[in-house]
FIVEX-403088 format. One record per residue (C-alpha): x, y, z; residue number from 1. Coordinates in steps of 0.2 Angstrom, whole numbers. Each point is the difference from the previous one (the first is absolute). Example, Ala and Ser with C-alpha at 12.3 -4.5 7.8 and 13.67 -1.06 7.14 Angstrom:
2
east 62 north -22 up 39 num 1
east 6 north 17 up -3 num 2
END
This chain:
426
east 641 north 340 up 154 num 1
east 16 north 1 up 12 num 2
east -10 north -11 up 12 num 3
east -12 north -15 up 0 num 4
east -12 north 0 up 16 num 5
east -8 north -17 up 4 num 6
east -16 north 6 up 10 num 7
east -8 north -11 up 12 num 8
east -18 north 1 up 9 num 9
east 11 north 7 up 15 num 10
east 9 north 16 up 1 num 11
east 17 north -9 up -2 num 12
east 8 north 0 up -18 num 13
east 15 north -8 up -8 num 14
east 9 north 9 up -12 num 15
east 11 north -5 up -14 num 16
east 11 north 13 up -9 num 17
east -1 north 0 up -19 num 18
east 17 north 6 up -1 num 19
east 6 north -16 up 9 num 20
east -10 north -10 up -13 num 21
east 9 north 10 up -15 num 22
east 16 north -5 up 8 num 23
east -4 north -17 up -5 num 24
east -6 north 3 up -17 num 25
east 14 north -9 up -9 num 26
east -2 north -14 up 12 num 27
east -10 north -13 up -8 num 28
east 2 north -11 up 15 num 29
east -8 north 13 up 11 num 30
east -14 north 6 up -12 num 31
east -10 north -7 up -13 num 32
east -7 north 17 up -4 num 33
east 17 north 6 up -6 num 34
east -3 north -9 up -16 num 35
east -18 north 6 up -2 num 36
east -4 north 14 up -13 num 37
east -15 north 10 up -3 num 38
east -9 north -8 up -16 num 39
east -13 north -3 up -11 num 40
east -9 north -11 up 13 num 41
east 0 north 12 up 14 num 42
east -7 north 14 up -12 num 43
east -15 north -12 up -6 num 44
east -3 north -4 up 17 num 45
east -1 north 18 up 6 num 46
east -9 north 5 up -15 num 47
east -14 north -13 up 3 num 48
east -1 north 4 up 19 num 49
east -3 north 19 up -6 num 50
east -13 north -6 up -14 num 51
east -11 north -11 up 11 num 52
east -1 north 12 up 14 num 53
east -6 north 16 up -11 num 54
east -12 north -11 up -9 num 55
east -6 north -8 up 17 num 56
east -3 north 17 up 6 num 57
east -7 north 8 up -16 num 58
east -14 north -13 up -2 num 59
east -5 north 0 up 19 num 60
east 0 north 20 up -2 num 61
east -11 north -1 up -16 num 62
east -13 north -12 up 9 num 63
east -1 north 12 up 15 num 64
east -4 north 15 up -13 num 65
east -13 north -12 up -9 num 66
east -8 north -5 up 17 num 67
east -1 north 18 up 6 num 68
east -8 north 6 up -17 num 69
east -14 north -14 up 1 num 70
east -3 north 4 up 18 num 71
east 5 north -17 up 6 num 72
east 6 north 7 up 18 num 73
east 5 north -17 up 8 num 74
east 11 north -6 up -15 num 75
east 8 north 17 up -1 num 76
east 3 north 1 up 18 num 77
east 8 north -18 up 1 num 78
east 10 north 3 up -15 num 79
east 6 north 17 up 7 num 80
east 5 north -7 up 16 num 81
east 11 north -14 up -7 num 82
east 8 north 14 up -11 num 83
east 4 north 12 up 13 num 84
east 4 north -10 up 15 num 85
east 13 north -11 up -8 num 86
east 8 north 15 up -8 num 87
east 2 north 10 up 17 num 88
east 8 north -16 up 8 num 89
east 12 north -2 up -13 num 90
east 4 north 19 up 0 num 91
east 2 north 0 up 19 num 92
east 13 north -14 up -2 num 93
east 10 north 7 up -14 num 94
east 1 north 18 up 8 num 95
east 5 north -9 up 16 num 96
east 14 north -8 up -8 num 97
east 5 north 15 up -9 num 98
east 0 north 9 up 17 num 99
east 11 north -14 up 7 num 100
east 13 north 1 up -14 num 101
east 1 north 19 up 2 num 102
east 4 north -2 up 18 num 103
east 14 north -11 up -3 num 104
east 16 north 11 up 0 num 105
east 10 north -12 up -9 num 106
east -12 north 0 up -16 num 107
east 1 north 14 up -13 num 108
east -13 north 14 up 1 num 109
east -12 north 1 up -14 num 110
east -1 north 16 up -10 num 111
east -15 north 11 up 3 num 112
east -7 north -2 up -17 num 113
east -1 north -19 up 4 num 114
east -10 north 3 up 17 num 115
east -11 north 10 up -10 num 116
east -3 north -13 up -13 num 117
east -2 north -13 up 15 num 118
east -14 north 10 up 8 num 119
east -9 north 4 up -15 num 120
east 0 north -19 up -5 num 121
east -6 north -5 up 18 num 122
east -13 north 13 up 0 num 123
east -5 north -8 up -16 num 124
east -1 north -16 up 9 num 125
east 13 north -8 up -13 num 126
east 13 north -6 up 14 num 127
east 4 north -17 up -9 num 128
east 3 north 10 up -17 num 129
east 12 north 11 up 6 num 130
east 10 north -14 up 8 num 131
east 0 north -10 up -15 num 132
east 6 north 15 up -11 num 133
east 14 north 4 up 13 num 134
east 4 north -19 up -2 num 135
east 0 north 3 up -19 num 136
east 11 north 15 up 1 num 137
east 13 north -8 up 11 num 138
east 1 north -15 up -12 num 139
east 3 north 11 up -14 num 140
east 14 north 9 up 11 num 141
east 7 north -17 up 2 num 142
east 1 north -4 up -19 num 143
east 8 north 18 up -3 num 144
east 13 north -4 up 14 num 145
east 4 north -18 up -8 num 146
east 3 north 8 up -17 num 147
east 12 north 13 up 7 num 148
east 9 north -14 up 8 num 149
east -4 north 5 up 17 num 150
east -3 north -16 up 9 num 151
east -2 north 6 up 17 num 152
east -14 north 13 up -5 num 153
east -9 north -13 up -10 num 154
east -1 north -12 up 15 num 155
east -5 north 15 up 12 num 156
east -14 north 4 up -12 num 157
east -5 north -17 up -2 num 158
east -2 north -3 up 19 num 159
east -10 north 17 up 0 num 160
east -12 north -7 up -12 num 161
east -2 north -16 up 9 num 162
east -4 north 11 up 14 num 163
east -14 north 10 up -9 num 164
east -7 north -16 up -8 num 165
east -2 north -9 up 17 num 166
east -8 north 15 up 7 num 167
east -12 north 3 up -15 num 168
east -4 north -20 up 0 num 169
east -4 north 1 up 19 num 170
east -11 north 15 up -3 num 171
east -9 north -8 up -15 num 172
east -3 north -17 up 11 num 173
east -8 north 11 up 12 num 174
east -10 north 9 up -12 num 175
east -7 north -15 up -9 num 176
east -4 north -8 up 15 num 177
east -11 north 15 up 6 num 178
east -6 north 7 up -17 num 179
east 1 north -13 up -15 num 180
east -7 north -15 up 9 num 181
east -14 north 8 up 8 num 182
east -3 north 9 up -17 num 183
east -1 north -16 up -10 num 184
east -12 north -8 up 13 num 185
east -11 north 15 up 1 num 186
east -1 north 3 up -20 num 187
east -2 north -19 up -3 num 188
east -14 north 0 up 12 num 189
east -8 north 15 up -8 num 190
east 2 north -7 up -18 num 191
east -7 north -18 up 6 num 192
east -14 north 9 up 10 num 193
east -6 north 10 up -15 num 194
east 5 north -13 up -14 num 195
east -19 north 0 up -6 num 196
east 0 north 19 up -4 num 197
east 14 north 2 up -14 num 198
east 8 north 16 up -1 num 199
east 16 north 9 up -6 num 200
east 6 north 2 up 18 num 201
east 2 north -20 up 0 num 202
east 14 north 1 up -11 num 203
east 9 north 12 up 10 num 204
east -3 north -9 up 16 num 205
east 7 north -16 up -9 num 206
east 15 north 9 up -5 num 207
east 3 north 8 up 18 num 208
east -2 north -18 up 7 num 209
east 13 north -7 up -12 num 210
east 12 north 15 up 5 num 211
east -1 north -4 up 18 num 212
east 2 north -18 up -1 num 213
east 16 north 3 up -11 num 214
east 6 north 13 up 11 num 215
east -2 north -12 up 16 num 216
east 10 north -13 up -9 num 217
east 13 north 11 up -7 num 218
east 2 north 7 up 17 num 219
east 4 north -16 up 8 num 220
east 11 north -5 up -14 num 221
east 10 north 16 up 1 num 222
east 2 north 1 up 19 num 223
east 7 north -17 up 0 num 224
east 12 north 5 up -15 num 225
east 6 north 16 up 10 num 226
east 2 north -10 up 15 num 227
east 11 north -13 up -8 num 228
east 9 north 14 up -9 num 229
east 4 north 9 up 18 num 230
east 8 north -14 up 7 num 231
east 17 north -8 up -5 num 232
east -3 north -17 up 8 num 233
east -15 north -2 up -12 num 234
east 0 north -5 up -18 num 235
east -8 north 12 up -11 num 236
east -18 north -3 up -8 num 237
east 3 north -1 up -19 num 238
east -13 north 5 up -12 num 239
east -6 north -18 up -3 num 240
east -3 north -3 up 19 num 241
east -8 north 18 up 1 num 242
east -13 north -5 up -14 num 243
east -4 north -18 up 8 num 244
east -2 north 10 up 17 num 245
east -12 north 13 up -8 num 246
east -10 north -14 up -7 num 247
east -2 north -9 up 17 num 248
east -5 north 16 up 9 num 249
east -12 north 5 up -14 num 250
east -9 north -16 up 0 num 251
east 0 north 0 up 19 num 252
east -7 north 17 up 2 num 253
east -14 north -3 up -14 num 254
east -6 north -16 up 9 num 255
east 0 north 10 up 16 num 256
east -9 north 16 up -7 num 257
east -13 north -9 up -10 num 258
east -4 north -11 up 16 num 259
east -2 north 14 up 12 num 260
east -9 north 11 up -13 num 261
east -12 north -13 up -5 num 262
east -6 north -2 up 18 num 263
east 0 north 19 up 2 num 264
east -12 north 3 up -14 num 265
east -12 north -10 up 10 num 266
east 4 north 0 up 18 num 267
east 13 north 15 up 3 num 268
east -1 north -2 up 20 num 269
east 5 north -18 up -3 num 270
east 14 north 5 up -10 num 271
east 7 north 11 up 13 num 272
east -2 north -12 up 13 num 273
east 10 north -13 up -9 num 274
east 14 north 14 up -3 num 275
east -1 north 4 up 18 num 276
east 1 north -19 up 7 num 277
east 15 north -3 up -13 num 278
east 8 north 14 up 6 num 279
east -2 north -5 up 20 num 280
east 6 north -18 up -4 num 281
east 14 north 4 up -11 num 282
east 5 north 13 up 14 num 283
east -1 north -12 up 13 num 284
east 9 north -13 up -9 num 285
east 14 north 12 up -3 num 286
east 0 north 5 up 18 num 287
east -2 north -16 up 8 num 288
east 13 north -8 up -12 num 289
east 12 north 12 up 7 num 290
east 5 north 5 up -18 num 291
east 16 north 11 up 6 num 292
east 9 north 11 up -12 num 293
east 14 north 12 up 1 num 294
east -11 north 15 up -1 num 295
east -9 north -4 up 18 num 296
east 9 north 4 up 16 num 297
east -15 north -3 up 12 num 298
east -15 north -12 up 1 num 299
east -12 north 14 up -2 num 300
east 10 north 6 up -16 num 301
east -2 north -20 up -5 num 302
east -20 north 2 up 3 num 303
east -1 north 17 up -10 num 304
east 9 north -8 up -14 num 305
east -10 north -15 up -1 num 306
east -16 north 10 up -1 num 307
east 8 north 10 up -15 num 308
east 6 north -16 up -9 num 309
east -17 north -9 up 5 num 310
east -9 north 14 up -10 num 311
east 10 north -2 up -14 num 312
east -4 north -19 up 0 num 313
east -18 north 3 up -5 num 314
east 8 north 2 up -18 num 315
east 17 north -9 up -1 num 316
east 13 north -9 up 11 num 317
east 16 north 9 up 4 num 318
east 12 north -11 up 10 num 319
east 6 north 8 up 17 num 320
east 15 north -7 up 1 num 321
east 15 north -7 up -11 num 322
east 0 north -20 up 0 num 323
east -11 north -14 up -6 num 324
east -18 north 6 up -5 num 325
east -7 north -14 up -8 num 326
east -11 north -5 up 16 num 327
east -4 north 18 up 2 num 328
east -6 north 0 up -18 num 329
east -10 north -16 up 2 num 330
east -9 north 4 up 15 num 331
east -3 north 19 up -8 num 332
east -7 north -6 up -17 num 333
east -10 north -13 up 9 num 334
east -10 north 12 up 9 num 335
east 1 north 12 up -15 num 336
east -9 north -14 up -10 num 337
east -13 north -4 up 12 num 338
east -5 north 18 up 3 num 339
east 0 north 3 up -19 num 340
east -11 north -17 up -3 num 341
east -12 north 5 up 15 num 342
east -4 north 17 up -8 num 343
east -2 north -7 up -17 num 344
east -11 north -14 up 6 num 345
east -11 north 13 up 10 num 346
east -1 north 11 up -16 num 347
east -6 north -15 up -10 num 348
east -13 north -5 up 10 num 349
east -7 north 17 up 4 num 350
east -1 north 5 up -19 num 351
east -7 north -8 up -15 num 352
east 7 north -6 up -15 num 353
east -14 north 4 up -10 num 354
east 2 north 19 up 2 num 355
east 18 north 0 up -9 num 356
east 7 north -17 up -3 num 357
east 16 north 8 up -7 num 358
east 2 north 9 up 15 num 359
east -4 north -15 up 11 num 360
east 11 north -13 up -7 num 361
east 13 north 12 up -7 num 362
east 4 north 6 up 18 num 363
east 0 north -18 up 7 num 364
east 12 north -4 up -13 num 365
east 11 north 15 up 1 num 366
east 3 north -1 up 19 num 367
east 4 north -18 up 0 num 368
east 12 north 0 up -15 num 369
east 8 north 17 up 7 num 370
east 4 north -9 up 16 num 371
east 6 north -17 up -9 num 372
east 11 north 11 up -11 num 373
east 8 north 10 up 14 num 374
east 5 north -16 up 9 num 375
east 7 north -6 up -17 num 376
east 11 north 16 up -2 num 377
east 5 north 0 up 18 num 378
east 7 north -18 up -1 num 379
east 9 north 5 up -18 num 380
east 8 north 16 up 7 num 381
east 6 north -11 up 15 num 382
east 6 north -14 up -11 num 383
east 7 north 9 up -15 num 384
east 2 north 17 up 2 num 385
east 4 north 3 up 20 num 386
east 16 north 11 up 0 num 387
east 7 north -10 up 14 num 388
east -3 north -16 up -11 num 389
east 18 north 0 up -5 num 390
east 9 north 7 up 15 num 391
east -8 north -4 up 17 num 392
east 15 north 0 up 11 num 393
east 3 north 19 up 1 num 394
east -19 north 3 up 1 num 395
east -1 north -11 up 16 num 396
east 15 north 8 up 8 num 397
east -9 north 14 up 8 num 398
east -17 north 0 up 9 num 399
east -9 north 16 up 1 num 400
east -8 north -7 up 15 num 401
east 17 north 0 up 10 num 402
east -1 north 17 up 11 num 403
east 20 north -2 up 0 num 404
east 2 north -1 up -19 num 405
east 14 north 12 up -6 num 406
east -7 north 14 up -10 num 407
east 16 north 8 up -1 num 408
east 6 north -10 up -14 num 409
east -2 north 6 up -18 num 410
east -15 north -4 up -9 num 411
east -14 north 6 up 13 num 412
east -7 north 16 up -5 num 413
east -13 north 13 up 6 num 414
east -15 north -9 up 7 num 415
east -16 north 9 up 6 num 416
east -11 north -1 up 13 num 417
east -11 north -14 up 0 num 418
east 3 north -18 up -1 num 419
east -1 north -5 up -18 num 420
east 17 north 6 up -6 num 421
east 7 north -12 up 13 num 422
east -12 north -14 up -4 num 423
east 3 north -16 up -10 num 424
east 2 north 3 up -18 num 425
east -8 north -12 up -11 num 426
END
């Protein structure tokens, strides 16, 4: 890319020229990424992202077909809704970003065959897959240029790979909050509701739930990894930290999804009410707390941003700004624990252990243990595996909440609309 664009909620944008960044490719004092290369770690992460996406969509589509064949109209409609709607949203975002890039006069125009491929992939609702493949292609070009001794092209292609990886990670994050999380709750609710009637469908439902849980945890991990890679003022997330963060998000997601699914299996309306109240409370906390970010130019935009982020808080916590987050995590997980415990207590009181003691006691133990494991992995991550653990001076030198921060320096790549790309990174 010849130019990087930081897109805010408003119509204003700040442009950072890639050509200017390339001039500093040999200056280690100006760019950490100059010494970075596309390697096995990047390839494995991209392949995991592609695999989890395909498996997640595949199992849910399979279940939708089964529900249709069995005449279970309500299950079919809900499953298809959570398949199509998120796909349309991510496709619209991806297409908008392609158009923005195409309108930039300083960016090289993609050939016709590439536009045809993009349209085909977008029509197939596979927007993240295309971005992941583009990232892999750019990484391969970076390796080829490095072997040929062309360091300038190597770093340009590496930066382009980071752009595509960041776009794909953000699209996948949107998709998981809109698709994987609701599908996990829905399919687990159906599985629990029909647990007394054994069938071959239950094995597929269980696999679909596992794939959705893994997708959510990996999307959060991949997102934080890609954002750190795209910022030179942040230490990079190594594989040990990625593994620990994945375990943290996985256990947290398991605890949350299990609690909501148990409640929904008996009282669907109550579950919806809990999620609605959680959304309102979290959005109000963000709005009243004035969690300013660099992407919000007006108070109205801050309110909109609070609503969007509050919806994500139903499942996971994403810090809205740079800086200390320990008290924010404490408040969030306190509410998280009380809601999960309340849902579990209601389900235990309303159901009977005599009907299925394995499910009754197993669900209680699994929900509590998963939450405790999530806290344990989180504490271990911040104590031993956090990237800034060995270098905190640089990471604290720039705050994304500062509207006057200098984005014209090397190390800030193309950031997309909407907030998370300029949010705090774990």
